[in-house]
MARLOMI-994365 format. One record per residue (C-alpha): x, y, z; residue in one letter. Coordinates in pm, whole numbers, plus 50000, padded with zeros to 5 digits. Example, Ala and Ser with C-alpha at 12.3 -4.5 7.8 and 13.67 -1.06 7.14 Angstrom:
<recs>
REC       x       y       z   r
REC   51230   49550   50780   A
REC   51367   49894   50714   S
</recs>
This chain:
<recs>
REC       x       y       z   r
REC   05473   18627   65072   M
REC   05629   18721   65407   I
REC   05285   18835   65532   K
REC   05133   18496   65455   I
REC   05419   18311   65622   L
REC   05388   18520   65940   L
REC   05016   18452   65958   V
REC   05068   18072   65898   L
REC   05329   18071   66173   F
REC   05152   18289   66436   R
REC   04787   18186   66389   F
REC   04823   17829   66518   P
REC   05022   17965   66814   I
REC   04741   18212   66882   L
REC   04483   17935   66882   I
REC   04691   17718   67120   V
REC   04741   18021   67348   H
REC   04359   18083   67346   M
REC   04297   17715   67440   I
REC   04551   17737   67724   I
REC   04373   18055   67851   G
REC   04036   17887   67848   L
REC   04174   17586   68023   T
REC   04330   17794   68303   I
REC   04000   17972   68349   L
REC   03850   17642   68468   L
REC   04041   17687   68790   F
REC   03940   18057   68841   F
REC   03662   18130   69095   P
REC   03311   18147   68953   K
REC   03258   18490   69113   D
REC   03518   18725   68964   S
REC   03495   18941   69274   S
REC   03682   18665   69456   N
REC   03984   18686   69231   L
REC   04310   18686   69418   K
REC   04647   18851   69323   P
REC   04766   18516   69175   I
REC   04471   18514   68931   H
REC   04559   18871   68816   H
REC   04925   18765   68777   K
REC   04819   18466   68555   I
REC   04600   18705   68340   S
REC   04890   18953   68326   F
REC   05134   18680   68194   L
REC   04878   18551   67948   W
REC   04836   18894   67810   M
REC   05212   18930   67774   K
REC   05194   18616   67557   G
REC   04933   18778   67332   L
REC   05158   19092   67293   V
REC   05441   18858   67183   Y
REC   05222   18656   66945   I
REC   05079   18962   66776   F
REC   05427   19113   66738   G
REC   05334   19432   66943   I
REC   05640   19641   67035   N
REC   05554   19854   67328   I
REC   05747   20190   67349   I
REC   05715   20300   67719   I
REC   05739   20665   67814   K
REC   05724   20783   68172   G
REC   05688   20556   68480   N
REC   05400   20326   68591   I
REC   05263   20424   68936   D
REC   05201   20073   69066   Y
REC   05048   20221   69381   K
REC   04768   20385   69181   A
REC   04420   20233   69211   H
REC   04285   20381   68888   A
REC   04429   20438   68539   Y
REC   04248   20626   68259   V
REC   04349   20625   67897   S
REC   04239   20742   67547   N
REC   04096   20441   67360   H
REC   04159   20363   66991   I
REC   04183   19982   66947   S
REC   04084   19659   67111   F
REC   04468   19608   67146   F
REC   04464   19877   67415   D
REC   04328   19632   67668   I
REC   04589   19365   67575   I
REC   04878   19620   67591   V
REC   04773   19780   67920   L
REC   04692   19449   68090   N
REC   05030   19316   67990   S
REC   05187   19600   68190   M
REC   04948   19646   68481   I
REC   04771   19358   68656   P
REC   04423   19512   68678   S
REC   04058   19498   68599   N
REC   03898   19679   68307   F
REC   03572   19860   68255   V
REC   03465   19770   67898   A
REC   03155   19798   67681   K
REC   02905   19512   67724   S
REC   02937   19411   67350   E
REC   03280   19258   67426   I
REC   03107   19004   67649   K
REC   02954   18847   67334   K
REC   03285   18813   67147   W
REC   03390   18452   67090   P
REC   03649   18336   67348   V
REC   03759   18701   67431   I
REC   03417   18767   67593   G
REC   03441   18459   67815   H
REC   03804   18540   67909   L
REC   03709   18899   67998   S
REC   03419   18790   68215   S
REC   03621   18537   68408   K
REC   03911   18777   68478   T
REC   03702   19045   68651   G
REC   03616   19281   68362   T
REC   03328   19518   68460   I
REC   03092   19544   68160   F
REC   02896   19866   68106   I
REC   02600   19905   67877   R
REC   02699   20199   67654   R
REC   02437   20473   67636   G
REC   02253   20335   67942   D
REC   02277   20604   68209   H
REC   02096   20388   68460   D
REC   02376   20129   68442   D
REC   02652   20377   68538   I
REC   02567   20370   68913   D
REC   02602   19987   68914   R
REC   02932   20009   68738   V
REC   03070   20280   68967   V
REC   02964   20082   69269   S
REC   03151   19775   69140   M
REC   03461   19998   69066   M
REC   03453   20118   69427   R
REC   03434   19771   69559   Q
REC   03737   19666   69357   Y
REC   03939   19966   69483   I
REC   03834   19895   69841   L
REC   03975   19545   69789   K
REC   04305   19706   69692   N
REC   04260   19622   69318   K
REC   04343   19839   69024   S
REC   04091   19963   68772   I
REC   04156   20074   68416   I
REC   03888   20259   68224   F
REC   03847   20462   67905   F
REC   03645   20781   67987   P
REC   03591   20915   67636   E
REC   03266   20715   67614   G
REC   03343   20561   67277   R
REC   03642   20441   67082   I
REC   03845   20720   66910   G
REC   03999   20756   66566   N
REC   04354   20781   66690   G
REC   04381   21141   66582   I
REC   04157   21341   66813   K
REC   04112   21275   67180   I
REC   03757   21345   67305   S
REC   03651   21495   67630   K
REC   03674   21263   67932   F
REC   03330   21210   68086   H
REC   03334   21247   68456   S
REC   03077   20990   68583   K
REC   03309   20692   68612   L
REC   03550   20912   68812   F
REC   03294   20893   69093   N
REC   03466   20561   69198   C
REC   03777   20741   69322   I
REC   03686   21102   69373   E
REC   03794   21258   69704   N
REC   03981   20946   69818   T
REC   04337   20898   69928   T
REC   04420   20706   69613   N
REC   04617   20804   69304   N
REC   04483   20800   68940   I
REC   04726   20792   68651   Q
REC   04657   20923   68309   P
REC   04786   20726   68007   I
REC   04830   20819   67650   F
REC   04826   20550   67379   I
REC   04909   20577   67008   R
REC   04989   20328   66731   Y
REC   05241   20526   66515   P
REC   05274   20461   66141   L
REC   05650   20422   66160   S
REC   05826   20487   66489   Y
REC   06029   20705   66528   P
REC   06028   20845   66174   N
REC   05649   20896   66156   N
REC   05452   20899   66479   I
REC   05120   20993   66326   K
REC   04837   20753   66410   S
REC   04810   20427   66213   D
REC   04450   20422   66114   S
REC   04460   20058   66019   S
REC   04480   19965   66393   I
REC   04201   20199   66509   C
REC   03846   20081   66554   W
REC   03644   20393   66483   S
REC   03594   20305   66120   D
REC   03285   20085   66111   K
REC   03439   19866   65840   S
REC   03695   19746   66092   Q
REC   03637   19422   66281   T
REC   03822   19219   66546   L
REC   03922   18962   66286   F
REC   04054   19216   66031   K
REC   04263   19400   66281   I
REC   04396   19074   66424   S
REC   04499   18937   66088   M
REC   04655   19267   65992   R
REC   04878   19258   66302   C
REC   04956   18889   66263   L
REC   05080   18959   65909   S
REC   05322   19231   66021   R
REC   05667   19175   66160   Y
REC   05580   19415   66431   S
REC   05330   19679   66536   T
REC   05453   19965   66751   N
REC   05250   20127   67026   V
REC   05357   20429   67227   I
REC   05232   20414   67590   V
REC   05304   20726   67789   S
REC   05244   20720   68159   F
REC   05173   21066   68287   R
REC   05221   21222   68631   K
REC   04984   21054   68880   P
REC   04704   21274   69030   I
REC   04614   21248   69403   H
REC   04235   21226   69423   A
REC   04193   21364   69778   K
REC   03984   21681   69771   G
REC   03906   21654   69400   L
REC   03557   21577   69262   D
REC   03491   21366   68961   S
REC   03455   21663   68725   Y
REC   03799   21798   68832   T
REC   03962   21459   68800   L
REC   03812   21406   68454   A
REC   03940   21751   68339   K
REC   04287   21717   68481   E
REC   04347   21367   68349   T
REC   04207   21474   68008   N
REC   04441   21774   68003   N
REC   04737   21552   68090   S
REC   04669   21319   67798   V
REC   04615   21607   67562   L
REC   04945   21758   67666   E
REC   05114   21436   67567   C
REC   04943   21449   67225   E
REC   05066   21801   67180   D
REC   05421   21699   67266   E
REC   05408   21419   67008   L
REC   05279   21673   66746   K
REC   05583   21889   66808   V
REC   05817   21599   66759   V
REC   05642   21481   66439   S
REC   05640   21834   66293   D
</recs>
């Protein structure tokens, strides 16, 4: 009964929030490359609203390096984008399929998301070029270098190609570890009901599941930033991957 009441209370608020977001976008520049800090700030606050509506409780570990121009994270749920964007005003690199999602796709397009065609190696050069342009304009980029969404249990190898946008520059890149625990702090094993790797999961199902819960915990661990100067894309991918894997190992020790 409580689950139904939570959905009945939150769902109308979510719809109103979406309408507000679509209305605000009418005043955003048509070309997302012309977005100014104020536009990112508005998107940042709007995402914070989504976090509140969905009842997401963010457990922060470590410190955010706001001077970094790139952030990389493991990827397990579409909520990852909402959570990270509610903490860091930034632009995302996301799979092109998201562009076709109702409302969310339009919001993503207008707020400067760079869409990449998954599996299309010829598209990577275009994406890397756009990422470089964003960084040159002093904007921050968040991307998920595993190549596909994970199951929340195992973190895959970080692919190096997207790291070309920041390799051998004077910028910092910060690794991030994300997990949605079953019951924090008693059971920090991954909650498979939030993960997207299962093909039976859909945007609607996961959204309704979170709306029906009093709260959904997420651990976000900000690892030590890595200075990119003198490091090629392969090395950056390896070092950031190792940093995220170390965090996973630390959590395993705690849970055991």
